[in-house]
N, C-alpha and C positions, 0 to 999 in steps of 0.2 A: 701644267707646268711640266717639262720634261725632264726627267731624271734618267743619268747615266749610270747603268748596272754593269760596274766593272767585274762582277763574279758570273755574268751571263754565260751560257755554253753557245756556241755557235757551230755549226756543221759546216765542214768543209765545202767551199761552193756555194754559199747561201745566198750571195751577194754577187750579179753578174752585171758589168758595165758594158754597154755597146756605144762607141762613139767615134768622133774622128781625132785622131791622134796629131797631135803637132809636136814640134821640135822647137822648143826655146833657145836661142843662142844669146849668151849673156857675156857682155865684155866691157871693161872701163875704157871709155874714150873722151878726147877733149871735146871742148864746146864747138871748135873749127869743123870736126868730123861732124857733130849733131847738124851744124849748120848746113854743110856741105850736101846732106842727105835729105833736109828739111824733116828732122825727126822733134818729137816731142819729148822731152824728159818725162821718165816714169810713165811712158805709153807704150803699148803694143801696136804693131801694124801688120797689115797684110801687105806684103813686098810687091810692089809694083815693078815696071820694067826699069827705073831710075834707081832701084833699090839694089839690082843683080849685082853690081860689083862689091857691094859690102861683104858677101858670103866668103870671097876669096881672098878678100883684107883681113877679114875676122879669123879665117882660118890659119893665117900666117902669125896670129898674136898667141903666145904661148900660155895666156891668162885667159883664154874664150873658155866658157863652159857651155856646154850643151846637157839641156835640161828636158827630160819627156815631159810632156803637158798635153794641154787640151782640157776642156771642161769636164768631162766624163773621168778621164783619167786621174785628173786631181782630185775629184770626188771620190772616187774609188780608192786613192792612196788615203785619205783621211778616216774612210769608214774602216778600212783595214787598220789604222794606227787605233781607232777608237775600239774596235772588237778585241784587239789583242789575241787573235786567235789566228794560228798559222792557216794559211790557205782558206780563209774565210770569203775571201773575195777574188775575182778575175775580172780581166778586162779584156776587150774584142775590140778591134779596131782595123782599119784599112788604109794604105796610102796609096796614090798611083792612078791610072787613067783606067 
């Protein structure tokens, strides 16, 4: 059985995550927009050429949200929250060619 010890002491930098960073883009759109780009509700996609216009269109939407993500970064974020110790976690990632 797993026990969470909120009184534990963690050293700075005790946990390092190395992974592929992603940028999630979130916005409310109507069903016509979903159908236009052949998207599925509550689903993540790896963008193809047919999806490229979405970026420019969403950037014009004032309610768009940009959320740093990726499996490793999300895991590190949760670990930091669980540890409740400033600087206990770190993350390294790279984008580009």
